[in-house]
N, C-alpha and C positions, 0 to 999 in steps of 0.2 A: 618347317623349322626355318629361322631367319638366317640370311645369308650374310657373310662378313662383307661389310662395306668395303668397296674397292676390289672385291673378288671377281671371279670369272662370270658369276651368274649376273652381277651388276653390268659387266662390260659388254654382255651379250643381250641386253635389254632392247636395243633398236630393232633387233631382228624380229620382235613380236609384230611390227608393222608389217604387213604384207607387201606393200609396195617397196619398202626399202629392201626387205629380205630378197625379193625377185630380182630387183635391179642390182642388189649386191652380188648375187649369185651369177647374174649375166655379165657383170664386169669382171668377176674372177675369171670365168670362161673366156671373156674377151682379152683380158690382160694375159691369160695363158698363152693364147695364140700369138699376142704380140711378142712376148718373149721367145715363143718358138722362131718367130720371124727374124728377131733380132739375134738370136744365137746362130741362126743359118747365115745371116748376112756377115757377121763377124768372123765365122769360120771360113766362109767362102773367099773373104779377103786374103786370108793365109794360103787357100788352096790355088788362088790365083797369083801368088808369088809376092804379095804385099807385104812390107816390112812394118817396123814400129810406127812410122810416120803414117802410112796408109791405114793401118788398124786404128790408130787414135782419131784419124780423120772420120771414120765411120761413127765413133761415139760422138764426135763433135757435129757431125752431120744431122744426128738425132736431137741434139741438144740446142743447136744454134737458132733453129727456128723458133723455139719456144722463147729464147732470149729475145728474138727480134719481134715476135708476134703476140706474145702473152698479153701484153697490155691492151692492144686493140680488142683481142679476143675476150678480155675481161669486160670491156665496154659492151661488147655484143651480148654477153651472158647476162648483163643487167638490163639491156634494152629490148632483146628479142624473146620470142617464146623459146625457152630453154629446151623443151622437149623436140621440138621440130629441128632446132639447131643441131642437137646431138644427132639426130637421125641422118641429116645431111652429111654431117662429118664422118660418121661410120660408113656410109656409102663410098666416100672418098677413100678412106683407108682401105677398105675391101677392094677398091680398084688397083691401089698400090700393090697389095700383096698378089693379087691376080696378075698384074703385069710381070712382077717377080717370078711367079710361078712359069708363066709362059716363057720368059727368057731362060729360066733354069731348064725347062723341059726341051727347049730347042737348042741348048747349049751355046746361048749367046750372051750369058752373063758376063760382065766385066767390072773392073773396079770402079770405072766411071759410072756406070749404070747403077751399081750398088750405092755409090755415095749419092747419086742424084735422087734415087728412089727413096733412100733413107731420109733425105733431106725433105721430100715431099711428106713422107709419113710423119717426120717431125712437125711440119706445118699442121697436120691434122691433129696430133698430140697437143701443140700450141693452142688450137682453137677450142678443143673439148677440155683441157685441163681445168681452167677456172670455172667452167660451167658444171662439171661433175662435182666439184667442191661446193659450188654455190646452191645446188639443189638440195643438199642435205638437210638444211633447216625446214625445207618444205616436206620432208618425209618422216621427220621424228619430232618428239616433244622438245622443247628447249632445254629441259632438264637432262635429256639424253644426248645433246649434241656432241659433248666430248667423247662420250662412248661410240657415237656414229663416227666421229672422225678416226678413232682408234680402229674400229672395225674396217674402215676403208683402207687404212694403211696395212692391216692384217690381211685383207683380200687380195691387195697388191702382192704381198709376200708370199701368200699361199700360191699365187699365180707364179711367183719367182721361184718357188720350190719345186712346181710341177713343170711349168713351161720349158725351162732350159734343159732340164734333164729329159723331158720327153722329146723335145725338139733335137737334142743331141742324138738320141737313139733313133728317131726316125730319120735324121739326116744320114747318120752312119749306115742305117739299114736299107733305106728306100730312097734317099736322095733328097737335094734340095727342092725339087718341084713338088713332092709330096708334103714336104714340111711347110712350104708357102701355101700350098692348097689348104692344109688344115687350119691355118690362120685365116684364110678367106671364110671358111665355115663358121669360125668363131664370130666373126663380125655379124654373120646372118643371125646368130643367137642374141646378140646385143640389140639389134635392131628390132628383132620380134618383141623383145621385152619392152623396149621404149614405144613400140606402137600399142602394145597392151596397156601401158601406163595411161590412166585417164587423170591427166593433171588437172587438178582444181583450178578453175578460171578465176582469175585475179581481177578485181574490180579495175577498170580503167581509170588511171589518173588523169585529173584535169590538167596536169603538167608534165606530159610526157617528155623525156629528154631526148634530144637528137644525138647522134654520134659524137660530133666535135664538142658539143656542150658537155656531155657525159664524160668525155675523154679529159677535157680541161678539169672537171670536178674532181675526177680520180686523181689527176696529177697535183691539184691543189690539197687534196687530203693527204696524200702521200707526203709532199713537202712539209706539212704542218704537223704530222703525227711524228712525235719524238719517240713515243713507243715503238712504232713500226720501224723507224730507222734503226733501233738497237737490234731488232730481229733481223733486219736485211743486212746490216754489217757482220753479225756474227754467222749468218748463215753463209754469206759470200766468203768469209774467211775459212770457215770450217770445210765447205765442199770445194773450195779450190785446191786445198791440199788432199783431201779425201778422194778426190777425182783420179788421182794416180793408179789405184789399185784397179778401177774399173777399165781405165784406158789400156792398161798393160797386162790385164789377167789373161787375154788369149795368147799373149806371147809367153806368159809364165807357163800355161798348160802345155803349149806345144813345144817351146824351146827348152826351158829349165826342167820341166817334168816329163818332157817326151810322151805327152798324152795325145790321143786323137779327139775327134769331133765328140764322140760319146763321152770321154772322160771330161772335156770342157763342160759339157751340159751337166754331168754330175757335180763339178764344181759349182756352177751357178744354182744347181738345185740345193746345194749345201748352204749357200747363201740365204735361200728362201725358206729352207727348213730352220735355219738359225733365227731368222726373222719371226717365223711362227712362234717358236719357243720364246723368244723375247717378247712378243706381244702379249702372250699369256702371262708372263711374269711382270709386264709392265705396270698393270694396276697397282699391284703392291709395292713396286719401286716407286711410284709416283706418290703413294701414301707415306713413304719414308724419307724420300730424298726431293730436294728442290729441283726445278728444272736446270738451273746452273749446274748442279752436281750431276745430274744425268748426262748433260753435254760433255762435261769434263771426263766422265767414265766412258762414254762413247768414243771420244777422241782418243783416249789412252788405248783402249781395246783396238781401235781401227789401225793406231800406229804399231802396236804389237804385232798385228797380223800382216802388215806390210814388211816388217823385218823378217817374221817367219818365211814369207813367200821369198823374201830376197837371199836368204843365208841357209835354208833348210831345203834342199832339192829332194823332198820325200812327198809321194802322192798322199799318203795317209795324214802327215802332217798338214798338208795343204787343205785336205778336206776338212779336218778338224778346225783349223784356223778360219776357214770360210764359214763354218757353223757359228763361230764367234763373231765374225764380220757381220753376218747377217742380223745377229741380235743387236749389235752396236748401231747398225745401219737404222733399224726400225726405231731404236731409242732416240736417235738424233732426228729423224724425219718427223716422228709423232711429237716430238717436243717442240720443234720449231713450228710444225704445222698448228698444234693445239694452241700454242701461245698466240700465234698470228690470228687464228680464228677468234680467240677470245677478246682480243683488242680491237676488233673491226665491228661497226655497226651494219646492219643488213642493207642499208641503201647504197654502200659502196663495197660490199663484200667481194663481188666478183672482180672488180677493178683492183682492189688492193691486193687480193690473192694473186691476181695475175702478175703485179709487181714483184710479189715474193718468188713466184715461179719464174719470172724473168731474171732475177738475181741468182736463184738456185741453178738454173739452167745456163746462165751466162758463166757462173763460176765453173760448172761442170766442163762446159765447151772450151773455156779458155784454158783450164787445167789440163784437159785431155790433149789439147793441142801442144801446150807447153811442156807437159811430162813426156809426150811422144817424141818431140824434138830433143829433149835432153836424152832420153833414152836412145835416140838414133846416134848420139853423139858419144855417150858415156857407158851406155849398157843399161839393161833393165834392172838388174839388182841394185847398182848404185843410185839409179833413180828412185827406187822404192824406199831405200834408207834415207835419202835427203828428204823425201816428201813426208816420211813418218816423222823425222826430226822436226821438220817445220810444224807439222800438225800438232805435235807435243807443245812446242814453244808457244805457238798461237793459242792453244787451249788455256794455257795459265795466263797468258796476256789478257785474253778476252774476259777472263774472271772479274777484271777491273770495270766491265761493262755488263752489270746483271740484267737478265731478261726482266721485262715488265711484268707486273700483275696482270692476270687475265680475268679478274673478278668484278670489274666495273659494270654497271647497268647501262648498256649503250642503246636501249630501245627508246623510242621517241616518247619525250614527256608530253607533248601537246600543250606546252605551257604558255607559249606566246600567244597574246591577242592578235586578232586580224588587223593589219594596218588600217588606219582611218584614210579614206580617200573621198573626194567630193565628186569624182566621176570615174568611170571605168578606165583602167590603166592597161594598155598593151602588154601582153606578156614579154615581147621582145625589147621593150623599150629600158634603156639603161645608159649608162651605169646608174646604181643606186647608192646614195650616200645615206647612212643612217647615223643619227647623232643620238646619243644617250646622256642626259645631264643629271649628274650627281651633286648632292650638297654634303660635304664631308668636312667635319672639324679639322682645322689645321693640325692638331696634334695627333690625329689618327690618319693623316693623308699618307704617309710612308707606308703603314700597314696595308692601307686600301690599295695602293698602287701595285704592291706585291701580289695581292689576290687578283688584281685585275690584269696583271700579266699572265697568271695562269689561266684566266679566262679567256685571254686573247687567242690561245691555242684552240679553244672550242670553236670561236667564230671562224678563224682561218680554216679548220678542217671541215666545217659545215658548208663552206661555200664563199666566204670573203677572200679577196685577193690582196687586200691592204687593211691595216688596223694601226691605230694610234690613239693617243691620249692628249688633250690640251687642257690648258688651265686658263682662266679669265684673268686678265692682266688687272682689271679693276676689282675682282673679288676672287683671290686665290683659293677659297673654299668651293667655289663653283668648278667642277671638273667635267670635262665633256670626253667621253669615249666616242671614237668614230671608227667605222668600217665601211668598206665599199664591195659591192656585189656588181657582177656584170650585167645583170638584168633583173627585171621586176620579178620573172617567174623564177629565177634562181633565189631570190630572197624568199619567195613563198615556200620554195622547197627547202631554204634554211630553216623555216618555222617547222616543218615536218621532221627535219633531221635532228633538231636539237634533242639531245638525250638527257636521261635522269642523271647521269654523271655530271653533265654540264649544268645541270639545274641545282645540283648540290654546291657548285663553285659559283653559280649566280647568286644563291641564296647568301653565300659568305660575302659577296661583293654588295649585296643590298643591305646587309646588317650595319654598314658604314654610312648609309644615306640617312640624312636627317629630314624630318618632316612628315606630315601626315600623308602626303600623297606620294605615289612611286615615283622614280625618276622620269622625266619627260623624255619621250622618244619621238623623233622627228624623222621623217623619210623625205629626202631630196633627190628628185629624179632628173636625170640628164635631159636637156631640151636644146633644140636648135633654133635659130632665128627663121631658118626655112620652114620649119614645121609650124612655128606660130603664125608666120606670115600666110601660110595655107590654111590656118584655122585648125590644125590637127595637132595639139599639144600633147595629146595622150597616145599618139601612135608613133 
């Protein structure tokens, strides 16, 4: 019997791939342990006498490293063996939890130690975040990518449902040392799955990127991608306001609701359970609502939850509200992540996702610190109401900046011919100036320049650091497009990066060109007098 498109069966398709399924289960278990660790650390701050600022500082310590390091981590994910890189970082995270376990067992935990080790744990999360997301296209078919992204979000929230509740119960019944020890065991399971994974060897490229070159290329893409700018701005605004509920929830559980560690874990488990329900409903919601409508709904629901937590001091009401928050949270996370994945080509996926994670965690860290400071001054309830009001206003204002379409074909078109050279050119030689000469009728020139302006975005995203158009003073119908690339190797990479979506815009531009021959393309490479004098013009 055929299944309904967009239904549950379709959303689970990626699990038919054994490697994806095993790594998915391992990450669910690993994230469960991480949530147990985080619940223990947040609660132990309150046990050690920490106030709103100290509690929010724990949240910021986990998010700030991702803000600082996600972009370098994204570069590493694009140039290193991702499997080995993930294993190394998992070992680091296991050591962090083992240290917390020993400190708790010997009664030497302090707020300073918790903040410091949470920060180191955040470094590990920063390093693996872009890499986990970047390996998804290696594990599933292209047609299943969106479903795989949604399943990853679902997995995180299954862990969010189980981890905090289990962590709170273990913390209340057996203490912080056992809670941290359970997290250590979860890392061993993830490492075992990564060791089992036999990653397909990729053909060595003749133009491998070094760290600094890849870093610059990623920043150039981010600077030029207007679609990514929209995602980043909207994510920053949304999460800056929404971070208040996460920063202040331990204080709501302990102070407003007079609960213990077990109750706090149950509340966090409610968030995860709500996220699971939201993930199951999300395919049908995506089929009926636009991404912008989903984000508006997520903002309104999140604001409503914050108001309930502020004005209704009732445990059952808080539990039900956090179920709703979980659904709203996965709605927002999956929407932002899905749009970001859809507008990114594979060659820069890790780096650009790292920029997104930087913005997300920067907004969460800054928001946590800011809302914590405000709560210290005016109280938890007024702070939640202010953040809720800000989130609602921002949600409607951001409607003026709709999210981009994620349906473009960004795979390599392999359309550009190899550049003509009379002798070999050293890969590191540069800069390179590329000239493309068009013959365009005067009456069509204005329309041609509009298309060429759109095409400039493709040039800049794929590697150019400067672009422009010039006109022959003696022949106004001769128009020369020029762009500059930092090295010969980077220009050859530009050939590989040029996408089918870019080829469509190029075809529009070529339609304005007159004559039987295509536009003349010239490559001018930087040269120095010293190199010529030494007889090394190509090195």
